[in-house]
C-alpha positions in Angstrom: 26.2 -27.7 1.6 24.7 -26.5 -1.6 23.3 -23.0 -0.7 21.0 -23.1 -3.7 19.3 -26.3 -2.6 18.7 -25.8 1.1 15.0 -25.8 2.0 13.3 -22.5 2.1 12.2 -21.4 5.6 8.6 -20.5 6.6 9.5 -16.8 6.5 10.8 -17.2 3.0 7.8 -19.1 1.8 5.5 -16.5 3.5 7.2 -13.7 1.8 6.9 -15.3 -1.6 3.3 -16.1 -1.0 2.5 -12.5 0.0 4.5 -11.0 -2.8 2.7 -13.2 -5.3 -0.9 -12.4 -4.1 -0.3 -8.7 -3.7 1.7 -8.5 -6.9 -1.0 -10.1 -9.0 -3.6 -7.7 -7.5 -1.6 -4.6 -8.4 -0.6 -6.1 -11.8 -4.3 -6.7 -12.6 -5.1 -3.0 -11.9 -2.1 -1.9 -13.9 -3.3 -4.0 -16.9 -6.7 -2.3 -16.8 -5.1 1.2 -16.5 -2.8 0.4 -19.4 -5.9 -0.1 -21.6 -7.4 3.3 -20.7 -4.3 5.6 -20.6 -4.0 8.0 -23.5 -0.8 9.7 -22.6 2.0 7.8 -24.3 4.7 8.6 -21.7 2.5 7.3 -18.9 1.5 4.3 -21.0 5.2 3.4 -21.5 5.9 3.3 -17.8 2.9 1.0 -17.2 4.1 -1.3 -20.0 7.4 -1.5 -18.2 5.7 -2.3 -14.9 3.6 -5.0 -16.5 6.5 -6.7 -18.2 8.7 -6.4 -15.1 6.1 -8.1 -12.9 5.6 -10.8 -15.5 9.2 -11.7 -15.2 9.1 -11.6 -11.3 5.9 -13.7 -11.3 7.5 -16.5 -13.3 10.5 -16.6 -10.8 8.1 -16.7 -7.8 6.2 -19.6 -9.4 9.5 -21.5 -9.9 10.5 -21.0 -6.3 7.2 -22.2 -4.9 6.9 -25.2 -7.3 10.4 -26.3 -6.5 9.5 -26.4 -2.8 6.3 -28.3 -3.5 3.9 -25.5 -2.5 0.7 -24.8 -4.5 0.7 -21.6 -6.5 -1.7 -19.1 -4.9 -4.8 -18.2 -6.9 -4.2 -14.5 -6.4 -5.7 -12.3 -9.1 -5.8 -12.5 -12.9 -7.6 -11.5 -16.1 -10.7 -13.1 -14.6 -10.9 -10.2 -12.1 -11.0 -7.6 -15.0 -14.2 -6.8 -16.7 -12.9 -6.1 -20.2 -14.5 -3.2 -22.1 -15.5 -1.3 -18.9 -15.6 2.4 -19.2 -12.8 4.7 -18.0 -12.9 5.0 -14.2 -9.6 7.0 -13.6 -7.8 9.9 -15.3 -4.3 9.3 -16.7 -2.7 11.4 -14.0 -4.4 9.4 -11.2 -3.1 6.2 -12.9 0.5 7.6 -12.7 0.0 8.6 -9.0 -1.4 5.1 -8.3 1.7 3.5 -9.9 4.0 5.7 -7.8 2.3 4.9 -4.5 2.1 1.1 -5.3 5.8 1.2 -6.2 6.5 2.5 -2.7 4.6 -0.4 -1.3 6.5 -2.8 -3.5 9.9 -1.3 -2.4 8.9 -1.9 1.2 7.8 -5.4 0.5 11.0 -6.3 -1.4 13.2 -5.0 1.4 11.2 -6.8 4.1 11.4 -10.0 2.1 15.1 -9.6 1.5 15.6 -9.1 5.3 14.1 -12.6 6.0 15.7 -14.4 3.1 18.7 -16.7 3.7 19.1 -18.6 0.5 21.3 -16.8 -2.1 19.1 -17.3 -5.1 16.2 -15.8 -3.2 18.3 -12.9 -1.9 19.4 -12.3 -5.5 15.8 -12.3 -6.6 14.7 -9.7 -4.1 17.7 -7.6 -4.7 16.9 -7.6 -8.4 13.2 -6.9 -7.6 14.3 -4.0 -5.4 16.3 -2.6 -8.2 13.3 -2.9 -10.5 11.2 -1.0 -8.0 13.8 1.8 -7.6 13.9 2.2 -11.4 10.1 2.5 -11.4 10.2 4.9 -8.5 12.6 7.2 -10.3 10.5 7.0 -13.5 7.2 7.8 -11.9 8.7 10.8 -9.9 10.4 12.2 -13.0 7.2 12.0 -15.1 5.1 13.5 -12.2 7.6 16.4 -11.9 7.6 16.9 -15.7 3.9 17.2 -15.7 3.9 19.5 -12.6 1.9 17.0 -10.6 4.4 15.8 -8.0 3.5 17.2 -4.5 6.6 17.9 -2.5 6.5 18.0 1.3 6.7 21.3 3.2 10.0 23.3 3.1 11.9 24.3 6.2 14.3 27.2 6.7 17.7 26.2 8.1 18.6 27.1 11.7 21.8 28.9 12.4 23.3 26.0 14.4 22.4 22.5 15.9 20.2 22.7 19.0 19.4 20.3 21.8 16.1 19.6 23.6 16.2 21.5 26.9 12.7 21.3 28.2 10.1 18.6 28.9 7.6 21.0 27.1 9.1 19.5 23.9 6.8 16.5 24.2 3.7 18.6 25.3 1.1 18.8 22.6 -2.1 18.6 24.7 -1.4 20.9 27.7 0.4 24.2 27.6 1.9 26.0 24.7 3.1 23.1 22.7 5.7 23.3 19.9 5.9 23.3 16.2 6.2 20.0 14.3 9.7 18.6 13.8 11.0 17.5 10.4 11.1 13.9 11.6 7.5 14.0 12.6 6.4 15.5 9.2 7.9 12.5 7.3 5.2 10.2 8.6 2.4 12.7 8.8 2.8 13.8 5.2 3.2 10.3 3.9 0.2 9.1 5.8 -1.9 11.9 4.3 -0.8 10.9 0.8 -1.6 7.2 1.5 -5.1 8.1 2.9 -5.8 10.2 -0.1 -5.1 7.2 -2.3 -7.3 5.0 -0.1 -10.1 7.5 -0.1 -10.0 8.0 -3.9 -10.0 4.3 -4.6 -12.9 3.8 -2.1 -14.9 6.4 -3.9 -14.2 4.8 -7.3 -14.8 1.3 -6.1 -18.0 2.2 -4.3 -19.4 3.6 -7.6 -19.0 0.4 -9.4 -19.3 -2.4 -6.8 -22.0 -5.0 -7.6 -22.7 -6.2 -4.0 -24.6 -3.8 -1.7 -22.6 -5.1 1.3 -19.3 -4.4 -0.5 -20.6 -0.9 -1.6 -21.6 -0.1 2.0 -18.1 -1.2 3.3 -16.4 0.9 0.6 -18.5 4.0 1.5 -17.6 3.6 5.1 -13.9 3.1 4.2 -14.0 6.4 2.3 -15.4 8.2 5.4 -12.7 6.6 7.6 -9.9 7.6 5.2 -11.3 11.2 4.9 -11.5 11.5 8.7 -7.8 10.5 8.9 -6.9 13.0 6.2 -8.6 15.8 8.1 -7.0 14.8 11.4 -3.5 14.7 10.0 -4.1 17.8 7.9 -5.2 19.8 11.0 -1.9 19.0 12.7 -0.1 20.4 9.6 -2.4 23.4 9.2 -2.0 24.4 12.9 1.7 25.1 12.0 0.7 26.8 8.7 2.1 24.0 6.7 0.6 22.9 3.3 -0.9 19.5 2.7 -1.2 17.4 -0.5 -4.2 18.0 -2.7 -6.9 15.4 -3.1 -7.5 13.2 -6.2 -11.3 12.8 -6.0 -11.8 14.7 -9.2 -9.5 12.3 -11.1 -12.3 9.6 -10.7 -14.9 9.7 -13.5 -18.7 9.3 -13.0 -18.7 5.8 -14.5 -20.7 3.1 -12.7 -19.3 0.4 -15.0 -17.1 -1.9 -12.9 -13.7 -2.7 -14.4 -12.9 -5.1 -11.5 -14.4 -8.0 -9.6 -15.8 -7.1 -6.1 -13.2 -9.6 -4.7 -10.3 -7.5 -6.1 -11.8 -4.2 -4.9 -12.4 -5.5 -1.4 -8.9 -7.1 -1.2 -7.3 -3.9 -2.5 -9.0 -1.8 0.1 -8.1 -4.2 2.9 -4.5 -4.2 1.6 -4.3 -0.4 1.9 -5.7 -0.3 5.4 -3.4 -3.1 6.6 -0.4 -1.5 5.0 -1.3 1.8 6.6 -0.9 0.2 10.0 2.8 -0.3 9.3 3.2 3.4 8.5 1.1 4.5 11.4 3.2 2.4 13.7 6.3 4.1 12.2 4.8 7.5 12.8 3.9 6.6 16.4 7.5 5.5 17.0 8.9 8.7 15.7 6.4 11.1 17.3 7.6 13.0 20.4 4.5 15.2 20.9 1.7 13.8 23.1 -1.2 14.9 20.9 0.5 13.2 17.8 1.0 10.0 19.8 -2.6 10.0 20.8 -3.7 10.6 17.2 -1.8 7.6 15.9 -3.1 5.4 18.7 -6.7 6.4 17.9 -6.2 5.8 14.2 -4.6 2.5 14.7 -7.5 1.3 16.8 -10.0 2.5 14.2 -8.2 0.8 11.4 -8.3 -2.5 13.4 -12.1 -2.2 13.5 -12.2 -1.5 9.7 -10.0 -4.5 9.1 -12.3 -6.7 11.3 -15.3 -5.8 9.1 -13.2 -6.4 6.0 -12.2 -9.8 7.2 -15.8 -10.8 7.9 -16.9 -9.9 4.4 -14.0 -11.5 2.7 -14.4 -14.7 4.8 -18.2 -14.8 4.1 -17.7 -14.6 0.4 -14.7 -17.1 0.4 -12.5 -14.4 -1.2 -9.7 -14.5 1.3 -7.0 -17.0 0.3 -5.3 -18.9 3.2 -1.5 -18.6 3.4 0.6 -21.7 4.2 0.1 -22.8 7.8 2.5 -24.5 10.3 1.7 -28.2 10.7 -0.9 -29.0 13.4 1.0 -31.5 15.5 -2.0 -32.3 17.7 -4.1 -33.3 14.7 -1.3 -35.4 13.3 -0.9 -37.2 16.6 -4.6 -37.9 16.8 -4.6 -39.4 13.3 -2.1 -42.0 14.2 
C-alpha cells in the first residue's frame, strides 16, 4: 500500500479544515498588525509569521484539493478594512502573537495526534517546529523589552513530601492549604488567556459596526473580567502576584480594522479554546474551591458560546465543517 495515497480519515480532514479556518483568521489579524507596528524587531517577527503561514496554507489547500474537499472560505483581505487607524500598541501586538502561537502549538500537536498518513504527519511536525521557533522568538523579544510576565516563584522544600491528610483537598471548609505548583500552572495561564480575551473584547467593541455584535462584545469583556478577578483572588489569597492587564495597550480609535464577522469569530474562538484549558485546570485541581470555580466558569462559557452561535448563525457567518454522510437521506432518495 502506498502510504502517501491512502484516503485521509474524517479526523485528518477535520483537523485540516479547522487549522485552515483558524489560521486564516489569525493571519488576517497579523497582516493588519504588521501594517501598524513601528518597532522593527517586532515587525520582523510578524513578517516571519505571515510568510510561514502562507507556506502552510498552500500545503493545506493541496491536501484538501487532492481529497476532493472544497477549500473553506475562512478569512482574507476582505476582512481587513485597509487604512484603519491604529487600534493596538506594538507591545500588545507582540503579546498577541505570543498567545496565538501557543494556540497554534496546541492545534498542531492535536492534529498530529490524529494523523496517520505520513505526508500529513510530516506537515504537522514541520508546522510544530515553525510554532516552536515563533514561541522562542516572541519570548526572547518580550524578555528583551522587559515585558514578559513570569509566573510566581516558589522556594524549594528541604525534601519531598507526601499528602498525609484529607484536608489537602479542602478549600471551602476548614483551614485549607496554599496553592500547589501544579494548580498554579493552569490558574496563571487562564488569567493570561482571559486578559487577552478581555483586551480584544474591549478593542472590538469600540469598532464593531453592528449594535448586536457590540453588545455581545461588551458582555464578553465583563465575562472575561469576572474570570480574571475570580482566578486572581485565588492567587492573592496566597499572596502570589498575577499578570498585569493590557487594556491601556488599546487606543481610543473607533475606526474598525476588521469585519464584524472576524471579530465575532475571534471572540468565540477564544472562549471555546478556553474551555480546553479550563478542563485541564479542573483535572489538575485538588482543592474543592478551585474545582467549584472551574465548574462554574465552564458553565458560564457555555452560555456565552450559545449566544455567540446564535449571532453567528443569524448572520450566516459560521462556516459549516465537513459532515458525515446522512445515510437515511441517501436511502430515501433512492
